[in-house]
N, CA, C and O atoms as a GROMACS GRO file, in nm:
protein
  172
    1UNK      N    1   0.085  -0.118   0.000
    1UNK     CA    2   0.000   0.000   0.000
    1UNK      C    3   0.090   0.124   0.000
    1UNK      O    4   0.190   0.130   0.070
    2UNK      N    5   0.051   0.220  -0.079
    2UNK     CA    6   0.128   0.344  -0.083
    2UNK      C    7   0.097   0.429   0.038
    2UNK      O    8   0.000   0.405   0.111
    3UNK      N    9   0.181   0.529   0.060
    3UNK     CA   10   0.157   0.620   0.172
    3UNK      C   11   0.025   0.695   0.156
    3UNK      O   12  -0.036   0.734   0.255
    4UNK      N   13  -0.019   0.714   0.032
    4UNK     CA   14  -0.145   0.785   0.007
    4UNK      C   15  -0.263   0.705   0.060
    4UNK      O   16  -0.358   0.764   0.112
    5UNK      N   17  -0.259   0.572   0.049
    5UNK     CA   18  -0.370   0.489   0.092
    5UNK      C   19  -0.379   0.465   0.241
    5UNK      O   20  -0.483   0.423   0.290
    6UNK      N   21  -0.273   0.491   0.314
    6UNK     CA   22  -0.272   0.461   0.458
    6UNK      C   23  -0.375   0.541   0.538
    6UNK      O   24  -0.445   0.482   0.620
    7UNK      N   25  -0.389   0.673   0.517
    7UNK     CA   26  -0.493   0.745   0.593
    7UNK      C   27  -0.634   0.696   0.559
    7UNK      O   28  -0.720   0.692   0.646
    8UNK      N   29  -0.657   0.659   0.433
    8UNK     CA   30  -0.788   0.607   0.394
    8UNK      C   31  -0.816   0.474   0.464
    8UNK      O   32  -0.927   0.453   0.512
    9UNK      N   33  -0.718   0.385   0.470
    9UNK     CA   34  -0.736   0.256   0.536
    9UNK      C   35  -0.762   0.275   0.685
    9UNK      O   36  -0.845   0.204   0.743
   10UNK      N   37  -0.692   0.370   0.748
   10UNK     CA   38  -0.713   0.399   0.890
   10UNK      C   39  -0.856   0.444   0.914
   10UNK      O   40  -0.920   0.401   1.010
   11UNK      N   41  -0.907   0.531   0.827
   11UNK     CA   42  -1.045   0.578   0.839
   11UNK      C   43  -1.143   0.462   0.820
   11UNK      O   44  -1.240   0.451   0.894
   12UNK      N   45  -1.117   0.378   0.721
   12UNK     CA   46  -1.205   0.263   0.698
   12UNK      C   47  -1.207   0.170   0.819
   12UNK      O   48  -1.313   0.120   0.856
   13UNK      N   49  -1.093   0.148   0.880
   13UNK     CA   50  -1.087   0.062   0.999
   13UNK      C   51  -1.167   0.120   1.114
   13UNK      O   52  -1.233   0.046   1.187
   14UNK      N   53  -1.163   0.253   1.131
   14UNK     CA   54  -1.241   0.317   1.237
   14UNK      C   55  -1.390   0.305   1.210
   14UNK      O   56  -1.468   0.282   1.303
   15UNK      N   57  -1.431   0.319   1.085
   15UNK     CA   58  -1.573   0.306   1.050
   15UNK      C   59  -1.620   0.162   1.070
   15UNK      O   60  -1.730   0.138   1.120
   16UNK      N   61  -1.536   0.067   1.031
   16UNK     CA   62  -1.570  -0.074   1.052
   16UNK      C   63  -1.588  -0.103   1.201
   16UNK      O   64  -1.684  -0.171   1.240
   17UNK      N   65  -1.498  -0.052   1.283
   17UNK     CA   66  -1.508  -0.073   1.428
   17UNK      C   67  -1.636  -0.012   1.483
   17UNK      O   68  -1.701  -0.072   1.569
   18UNK      N   69  -1.675   0.104   1.436
   18UNK     CA   70  -1.799   0.168   1.480
   18UNK      C   71  -1.919   0.080   1.448
   18UNK      O   72  -2.000   0.051   1.536
   19UNK      N   73  -1.931   0.036   1.324
   19UNK     CA   74  -2.044  -0.046   1.285
   19UNK      C   75  -2.044  -0.180   1.358
   19UNK      O   76  -2.150  -0.228   1.399
   20UNK      N   77  -1.928  -0.242   1.374
   20UNK     CA   78  -1.918  -0.373   1.437
   20UNK      C   79  -1.940  -0.364   1.588
   20UNK      O   80  -2.024  -0.436   1.643
   21UNK      N   81  -1.865  -0.277   1.655
   21UNK     CA   82  -1.864  -0.276   1.801
   21UNK      C   83  -1.977  -0.195   1.862
   21UNK      O   84  -2.034  -0.234   1.965
   22UNK      N   85  -2.011  -0.084   1.802
   22UNK     CA   86  -2.113   0.004   1.861
   22UNK      C   87  -2.254  -0.024   1.808
   22UNK      O   88  -2.351  -0.012   1.882
   23UNK      N   89  -2.265  -0.061   1.680
   23UNK     CA   90  -2.396  -0.077   1.620
   23UNK      C   91  -2.438  -0.222   1.601
   23UNK      O   92  -2.552  -0.250   1.563
   24UNK      N   93  -2.345  -0.316   1.628
   24UNK     CA   94  -2.378  -0.457   1.625
   24UNK      C   95  -2.384  -0.521   1.488
   24UNK      O   96  -2.442  -0.629   1.473
   25UNK      N   97  -2.327  -0.458   1.386
   25UNK     CA   98  -2.324  -0.518   1.254
   25UNK      C   99  -2.217  -0.625   1.248
   25UNK      O  100  -2.119  -0.621   1.323
   26UNK      N  101  -2.236  -0.721   1.160
   26UNK     CA  102  -2.138  -0.828   1.138
   26UNK      C  103  -2.047  -0.788   1.023
   26UNK      O  104  -2.095  -0.749   0.917
   27UNK      N  105  -1.917  -0.795   1.043
   27UNK     CA  106  -1.819  -0.759   0.940
   27UNK      C  107  -1.791  -0.881   0.854
   27UNK      O  108  -1.751  -0.985   0.905
   28UNK      N  109  -1.812  -0.868   0.724
   28UNK     CA  110  -1.796  -0.980   0.632
   28UNK      C  111  -1.658  -0.987   0.570
   28UNK      O  112  -1.631  -1.075   0.488
   29UNK      N  113  -1.569  -0.896   0.608
   29UNK     CA  114  -1.431  -0.901   0.560
   29UNK      C  115  -1.406  -0.805   0.446
   29UNK      O  116  -1.496  -0.734   0.400
   30UNK      N  117  -1.283  -0.805   0.400
   30UNK     CA  118  -1.239  -0.720   0.290
   30UNK      C  119  -1.263  -0.794   0.159
   30UNK      O  120  -1.200  -0.897   0.133
   31UNK      N  121  -1.352  -0.744   0.078
   31UNK     CA  122  -1.389  -0.810  -0.046
   31UNK      C  123  -1.322  -0.745  -0.167
   31UNK      O  124  -1.365  -0.768  -0.280
   32UNK      N  125  -1.220  -0.666  -0.147
   32UNK     CA  126  -1.159  -0.593  -0.259
   32UNK      C  127  -1.100  -0.686  -0.364
   32UNK      O  128  -1.093  -0.649  -0.481
   33UNK      N  129  -1.059  -0.807  -0.327
   33UNK     CA  130  -1.002  -0.901  -0.422
   33UNK      C  131  -1.101  -1.009  -0.465
   33UNK      O  132  -1.063  -1.103  -0.536
   34UNK      N  133  -1.225  -0.996  -0.423
   34UNK     CA  134  -1.326  -1.098  -0.451
   34UNK      C  135  -1.372  -1.090  -0.597
   34UNK      O  136  -1.388  -0.980  -0.650
   35UNK      N  137  -1.392  -1.205  -0.662
   35UNK     CA  138  -1.446  -1.209  -0.797
   35UNK      C  139  -1.585  -1.148  -0.800
   35UNK      O  140  -1.666  -1.175  -0.711
   36UNK      N  141  -1.613  -1.067  -0.898
   36UNK     CA  142  -1.743  -1.005  -0.910
   36UNK      C  143  -1.767  -0.893  -0.813
   36UNK      O  144  -1.881  -0.854  -0.790
   37UNK      N  145  -1.662  -0.839  -0.754
   37UNK     CA  146  -1.674  -0.731  -0.656
   37UNK      C  147  -1.738  -0.608  -0.720
   37UNK      O  148  -1.701  -0.570  -0.831
   38UNK      N  149  -1.833  -0.547  -0.651
   38UNK     CA  150  -1.896  -0.423  -0.699
   38UNK      C  151  -1.936  -0.340  -0.577
   38UNK      O  152  -1.928  -0.387  -0.463
   39UNK      N  153  -1.978  -0.218  -0.601
   39UNK     CA  154  -2.017  -0.129  -0.492
   39UNK      C  155  -2.142  -0.177  -0.420
   39UNK      O  156  -2.157  -0.154  -0.300
   40UNK      N  157  -2.232  -0.244  -0.492
   40UNK     CA  158  -2.355  -0.293  -0.433
   40UNK      C  159  -2.361  -0.443  -0.459
   40UNK      O  160  -2.338  -0.488  -0.572
   41UNK      N  161  -2.391  -0.520  -0.356
   41UNK     CA  162  -2.398  -0.664  -0.370
   41UNK      C  163  -2.529  -0.716  -0.314
   41UNK      O  164  -2.565  -0.683  -0.201
   42UNK      N  165  -2.599  -0.795  -0.390
   42UNK     CA  166  -2.722  -0.857  -0.344
   42UNK      C  167  -2.686  -0.995  -0.292
   42UNK      O  168  -2.669  -1.089  -0.370
   43UNK      N  169  -2.675  -1.007  -0.159
   43UNK     CA  170  -2.640  -1.136  -0.101
   43UNK      C  171  -2.759  -1.222  -0.108
   43UNK      O  172  -2.754  -1.337  -0.064
   0.00000   0.00000   0.00000
């Protein structure tokens, strides 16, 4: 990861922690390398 991406990843980790720990959502993991990855997914 480049230095440019590090602040973005830190922010994403904080948002994930908020949703997981404070709001009770289940974290499904990092899907950035998943086949068929898109912004919206119909599970």
